[in-house]
C-alpha positions in Angstrom: 4.2 -66.5 4.8 4.2 -63.3 6.8 2.3 -60.2 5.9 4.0 -56.8 5.7 3.9 -54.8 8.9 1.3 -52.1 9.1 2.6 -48.6 8.6 3.5 -46.6 11.7 1.2 -43.7 12.6 -1.5 -42.0 10.5 -1.1 -41.6 6.8 0.7 -38.5 5.6 -1.7 -35.7 4.5 -1.1 -34.3 1.0 0.8 -31.0 1.0 -1.5 -28.0 1.2 -1.7 -25.7 -1.7 -0.4 -22.2 -1.0 -3.3 -19.6 -0.8 -4.0 -17.8 -4.0 -2.8 -14.3 -4.1 -5.5 -11.7 -3.7 -6.9 -10.2 -6.9 -5.2 -7.0 -8.0 -6.7 -3.6 -9.1 -5.0 -1.0 -11.3 -4.8 2.5 -9.9 -3.4 5.4 -12.0 -2.5 8.8 -10.5 -2.7 11.9 -12.6 -1.1 14.1 -13.7 2.0 11.9 -13.2 0.5 8.9 -15.0 2.0 6.6 -12.4 0.3 3.3 -12.1 0.3 0.6 -9.5 -1.3 -2.8 -9.2 -2.3 -3.4 -5.6 -4.4 -5.9 -3.7 -8.2 -5.6 -3.9 -9.3 -4.0 -0.6 -6.1 -1.9 -0.1 -6.6 1.7 0.6 -6.2 4.5 -2.0 -3.6 6.0 0.3 -1.6 2.7 0.3 -1.8 2.6 -3.5 -0.4 6.1 -3.7 2.4 5.3 -1.4 3.1 2.1 -3.4 3.4 4.3 -6.5 6.0 6.4 -4.7 3.7 9.4 -4.3 3.7 11.6 -1.3 0.2 12.1 0.2 -0.5 14.6 3.0 -1.8 13.2 6.3 -1.4 14.5 9.8 -3.2 11.7 11.6 -1.2 8.7 10.6 -3.9 7.5 8.2 -6.5 7.2 11.0 -9.1 9.1 9.1 -9.5 12.2 11.2 -7.4 15.0 9.6 -8.9 15.2 6.1 -5.5 16.0 4.6 -5.3 12.9 2.3 -8.2 14.0 0.0 -8.2 12.9 -3.6 -10.5 13.4 -6.5 -11.6 10.2 -8.3 -11.4 10.9 -12.0 -12.6 7.5 -13.2 -13.8 4.4 -11.5 -16.5 5.9 -9.2 -18.7 2.9 -9.8 -16.1 0.6 -8.2 -16.2 2.5 -4.9 -18.5 2.2 -1.9 -20.3 5.4 -1.0 -18.6 7.5 1.7 -19.2 6.2 5.1 -21.0 8.5 7.7 -17.6 8.8 9.4 -15.9 10.0 6.1 -18.8 12.5 5.5 -18.4 13.8 9.1 -14.6 14.2 8.9 -14.8 16.0 5.6 -17.4 18.4 7.0 -15.3 19.1 10.1 -12.2 19.8 8.0 -14.1 21.7 5.3 -13.1 19.2 2.6 -15.1 19.6 -0.7 -17.8 17.1 -1.4 -16.2 15.4 -4.5 -13.0 14.7 -2.6 -12.6 11.3 -1.0 -10.3 10.6 1.9 -7.6 8.2 0.6 -7.0 6.6 3.9 -10.7 5.6 4.1 -11.3 4.5 0.5 -10.9 0.7 0.1 -10.2 -0.3 -3.5 -12.8 -2.5 -5.2 -11.9 -2.0 -8.8 -9.6 0.0 -11.1 -9.6 3.7 -10.8 -7.9 7.0 -11.7 -7.3 9.6 -9.0 -5.6 13.0 -8.5 -5.1 15.6 -5.9 -4.3 19.3 -6.1 -0.8 19.2 -4.7 0.8 16.9 -7.2 
């Protein structure tokens, strides 16, 4: 009686599970009421663009011009405080204190935002 031949090569690894999609946050823009669900950690500027809204910026979203300012109407608690860089850029460009620079704000929760040129 002969025994079966051993398998050739290493055993096959089970297929890998695809990575889970990142959690999404809901961002609403007023006064249009447009909403977008976007990945946690995306910028507020990216969310506005995903919602089809035009946002001023002269620096290509590099955080130096201060043109992409938005006021957060709801959801402040989900945001990190402005970084020293954001504070400095706002001061250099005479941007009001309650305004946040959309290109520097990384979303950590749902929020509502507006700007004066919509």
